[in-house]
N, C-alpha and C positions, 0 to 999 in steps of 0.2 A: 556415521552419521550424515556423509555426504549423499549417499542414496535415500535415508530419509528427508532429507532438505529437499533434493528434488525431486519425491515424491510430492510434497506439500506446495512446492512452488509451483508443480503441474496444477493442483488444485488451484492456487491462485491465478493460473493463467488462464483457466478453464471461466471463472467469474470476471475476470478482466474482458474477456471473449464475450461476456452477456451484457457489461457495460457498453461495449462497442454497439453491440445490436440497436442500443436505445440512445445512440447518439451522443455518448458520454465519453469523457476521457478512460480508455481501456486502462485502468488500474485497478489489480484486484488485490484481496488481503486474505488471509487465512490465519485464524488465531486458534492454536493448538494446547493443549492443556499437557501434563507431567506424563500422564498414561498415553498421549497420543490423539485423544479423542478431539474432534472438531468443536470448537465452542461456538465460532461463527467465521462466515464463508462470504464475504460483499465486496462490492465492487464500488468505484463512483456513483453517487446520485445527486451532484450538485444541482445539476438541471431539471432532472426529474424532481428534486424534492424544493427547488427554489432555495437552497441552502448553501451557501458557500462553506459551511463547515461539513457538508456531506461527503468527506472522502473515505476513500476504503476502509482505511486504517481505523478513522474516528467508528465508523460505523459498526467496525467489528469489533472495537474495545466496548462501545454501547451495548450490543447486542449479545457480548460474552457477559459482561458485567451484570446486564439483567436476568440473564440466565443461571450464572450462579449466586446472583442474589449478594454480589459484593464488589464494590469498584476497584477494590485491591485485586489484581489478577496474575498474582504472583506463580512462580512456577510456569508460566506460558511462555511460547515461542509464536511472536507474529511474524509472519511471510508474507511479505510486498514484493509487487512488481517492478515496483520504484523505490530510490529510496525516498523517506519520509521526509517530509516539509518540515519546517518548523512548528507549525501546531501539531502536526501530527506526532512529530519524534519529543515534543515536550508532553503531551499525551500520553504516549507510552511510558515515557517517565513517572509521570504522575498515577498510574496504574501498575506501575511497579513489574511491568513486563520484566521478565528475566533474559528475554533473548530476542534478537532481532535477525532476520535473515531475510535480505532483500537482492533483487535480480540485476537490474541495470541500477548506474548512477544518474543523478539529476543534475547537470550540470548548472542550471539556473537556480533550482530551488532547494536543492537535497541539503537536509540540515543534521545529517547524523556523518559522515566521511568527507562531503566536497566542502561544506560551509560549517562552520559551528560546532559541530561535534555534539550536539547535545545529548546524546544515549550514553556516551562514555565520559563526558565532560567531569573532570575531578571538582567542580566548583558544585556541582549539582549530587543531592542528596540521594540519589539512586542513580546506579551506572548498569548499565546491561552488557550483556555479550554481544556483538555484532559479526555477523558473516556477512560478506556482499559478493554479488558476483557469479550467484547461481543461476542457472540458466539465464545469464545477462544478454547473451543476442537474442533470444527466444523472446525475452520481456523488451527490450532495445527495440527490435523489428516490429512488436506489436505496436507501439509509441510511434515510431517511424511511419511505418504503413496508415495508420488510423490518420496521421497529419498530413501527409503528400495525398491521401485521398479529398481530403477536408481542403486542401489548397487546390487540387485538381476542382473539385466540385464550385469552388468559389471563382474560380478564373472563369468556367463557363456558363457564371451566372452573369446575367445582365446588370451594369452597374449601378442602374437606378432600382433594382430591387433588391442589394445587398445592404 
């Protein structure tokens, strides 16, 4: 399973890099069905879409639900480069995703293992299998390099234009 998880995480990293080219936070998500077919491969689009809910995981769930004609995405696995936030984790539970695989932990907003345990909380009506840390260094460096470049660009921008 490790080999398969890494394969799909590389796909999530590829779509995260697409977001980065659009100056979006580079987070990618790939939703795969139980037969190993990609139902959706998306990245953050909050800025482009002017939508605070346009996180990679939410967009992947929306795309997949439309594609299969059902809001229940049972038997699927979500691959995300970053630990999902509370909104995305809740959406994964509501969609009945079977498994979540993510790369880097999010110390500030992560709601799967870092805070809240939304996806496997016994209080919830659905729990999923969680695998964390897949290609974590690659996922983390993608985020770190993006924000480092952003900070560097801001330092070089005159204060009256920020």
